[in-house]
N, C-alpha and C positions, 0 to 999 in steps of 0.2 A: 390430343386432349384424351382419346380413349386410353392410350398407353399410361398416361399420368393418373388416370382415374383408377385403372386395374392395380397400379402400383400402390396407389393409396389404400386400396381395399386389401391388398395382400399384406400391407404393413400393419393395418389395424386387426386383421385376424391374428397375426402372431403375437400382438400384445398380450392376448389372453392367455397364451401358452408359450411363454418365453423360455428359451433354453440357450445357455452361453454358446453351445456349439453351432446356433442358428445364426450367429453374427456374420459370419463369412458369406452366408447365403444373400444378404440384402446389401448390395452396392447401388446406391442411387446416383444416377448419372445426369449431366447435364449436356447441352449442345456443345459447349467447349471441351468435353470430354473429361470433365473433372468428376472424380468419384469419391463419394464419401462412405465410409463403412458404417452402418447403423450398429449402435450399442444398445445394451440393455436400458441404459440410462443417458439422456442427452448430454449431462455434464461430461461424460466419458468420451465424447466424440470430438477429440482434439484435431484441429485442422492446422497442419505445419506451413501452409501457403503464408507468405509474408504479405500478400495483396489482398486487401478487404474491398469490400463494395464502396466503404467510405473510408478514405485514408487521410490522417491529419495533415501530412505533407501537401495534399492537395488543397487543403482549406486555408491553410495558415502560411503566411510569408515570413520567413526567418527575419529576425531582427539582429543587426550587427551588435556585437558586444555581450550577446547572451550566452554565457557559459557556466556560471555557478548559480545555483538556486537554493534557497532555504525553503521548504514547505513546513509550516506550523500550523497548528490547530488552535493557536492562542490569539484570538481576535484582539485581545485587550492589550497584549504586547505590541502587536502592529500598530494598533491606535496610539499607544504611547510614544513609539518611534516617530509615527507621522505627526504627533502634536510638537514634538520636539524639533521638527523640520529636517529630519534625517532621511526621509523617503522622497522619491521622486516616482510618479507613476509613468511606466513605459508601455503598458498593455493591459488588456483585460481578459479573464477568462469567463465567457458568457455562458449562462446556463438558464433553463426556463424559470428556475426558482430562486437563483441568486448569481449576481455578478461579482467576481473576485478580483480585485486590482492587482497587477503584478508591479512590484515596486523595485527600484533601483537604489541601492546605498553603498558605502564604501567601508571596507576594513582595512585601514592603513591606505595604501595606495591600490589595493584591489578591488575591483568592481564585484558586488555580490548582489543578487536579486532576493527578494522574498515574496511569497504569496501565502495566502490562508488555505489551509487544506480543506478539502471536500469531504465530510464525513461518510464513511462506508466504502467498501472496496470497489463498487462500480464507478462512483464519482471519483475516487483516488486514481483509479486507472485512467479514466478519461482525462482529469486534470494533468497527470503525468504525460500522457500521449501529447497533448497539446504544447506543453512545456517544452518537450523534446523537438516537436516541430518549430517552435520558436528558435531552437539552436541551442537550448541547454543540454549538457551532456555530464553534469556533475551536480550531484544533490545531496543535501542533508534534510532528513525529515525529523521533526521533533514535536513530541505530543505526550500526552498523559495515558495510562493504562492501568486497568484494574490489575491488583496484585492477587497471587494465589498462594502467598507466603505472608503470614501475619507480621513477621519481623522485618518485612521490607517497609520502611518508614515512608510517610508522604514526603515527596522530593526526592527520595532516593534514585539514583539514576541507573538505568539498564540499558545495555547495548545489546539488542536482538541479534543474534547470529543466524538464527533460522525461525520460521514461522510455520505452524500446523496450518494447512489449507482447508479450513473449515468455513469456506466462503465460496464465491462462485466466480469471480472475475479471473483469478490466476489460471483456471482451467481453459481459458481461451488463448492463454499465452504460452503455457507449458504442458507437456503431456502429464496425464494424471500421476499424482504421487502423493505421499503422506505429507511431505512438507518441502519448503523451499529455502535455499540458503541465501543469506546476505551476502553482498559483494565483500570478498575478504580484504581487498585493499582499503575499501571504506571503513570497515571494521577496524583494521589495524591503525588507521589515521585518527579515528575517534579515540581508541585506547591509548594511542601515545600521548595525545593531548591531555587526557586525563591523568596519567601517570606523571608527566611533566610537571602539573600543577597540583598533585596529591589530591585530586577529587576521587572520591570513593564511588565505585560503580560495581555493577554484577553484569556478567556477560552471560547469556542464557537465551533458551528459545521461548518464544512468544505464541500464543494461540490466537489466531485470527477467525473471528466469526462475524457473519453479517447480522446475526439475530441476538441483539443484547438483551432481549427479554426471554430468551431460550437457552440461557446459561444455566442449565439445571445443575442439581447437586451431582447427580452421577457423571456429567460430562466434565464438571470441575475436578473431580477425583481422578477421572482418566486422564486428563491433560496433564495434573500434577505428576502422575505416575509415569507420563512421557516425557517429564523434564521442564515443562512450562513454568515459568514463574509469574508471567503476566498474560493478560487477555486484551486484545486490542481489536480494531474494526478494519484495519488497512494494510498491515506489514506484508502479508502474503501477496496481496495485489502489487504493491510498490516492488517487491522483490522480483516478481514474476514478469512485470512490464520492463523492469530495467534490464532484466537478463535477455528478454527477447529483443528489445531495442539496442542492446550493447552499449549502455550508458553506466556511469558508476553511481551508485546511491547507497547510503548509510542511513541508520536510525537511531535516535536517542529517544527513549521512553522515561517518564519519571512517574514513580509510584503514586497511584491516586487511590481510588476506593478499594476497599478490602473484601474480597470474595472468599476468603480461605475458611471462614467460619461457619457456624449454623444460620447467622443471620448476616445480612449484608451490611457493611459499615461504609457510609459516604466519606467518612473522615474529613468532610468539608474541603475535598482537594481542589475544587474548581475556584475556591476563593483565595488560593495562595499565589497572589499576583507577583510578589517578588521572586518566588521559584520560577514562575512562568517567564517572566522577563529576563531573569539571568540565563534561563536555559535557551532562550532565543538568541542572547547574545553569544554564549558558548557555540550554539550551532553556526552562527554567522562566521565566527573565527576558523572553526573547524572546516566549514565550506571553502574558506579563502585558501585553505591548504590543499584540498584536493587537487 
């Protein structure tokens, strides 16, 4: 106990006069010989260990037949499919605030599952982790995003090829970096589907942030300069978790509210039920091809 107290005191002292050169001086050890190097900021302290205190695979029993899954943020589209008798519930994602049913449906002869997404990078990462534990290894995510270019119309489809990591969850799955790429095979599958059917789309970078009420004008301009055309809250986490767990995941966004001008424009994007329903159908078909 005395050693732990001394280490804590030493750490507290250095916080008032931190210098990058000091990082190597502080390796915090445990009984198992595990060492973590303290960084100036906790978010930079990536641990490459694949074993966590709580592992989804220890909590969830795989379900036979779980291979492909669509994650969508459009509850109305799921409810429509359910009301039409096209869905069968096979499991549930449990959370303190909401329980999300996992449904089974078919695209032709292929079984595909669908679940409502959890808003924000932390919830998105946890949902994806549990879906992988169930046995899923092929995913298509579809949802809306704010646009950073005014000429991107409501409903216009965007394939994010990478995401700026302006959130927190991805830093627990991959070493710190400015952005994370989407799976290239998944991007290719989505793009091929769009080209075959003459569906217009944009292939570009997205900006993932946890703080929707801190999308300041300065940050918007900075992200636009980096090549981002959309802003979302989950893509970076989805891409990072899928890379860490070695599963295939692609994403489709549709143009929603407009953040490109001096004033925010909602453009009534949440009321476009037909667009949302059609996008879910597209996502299900593409997922069946992964």
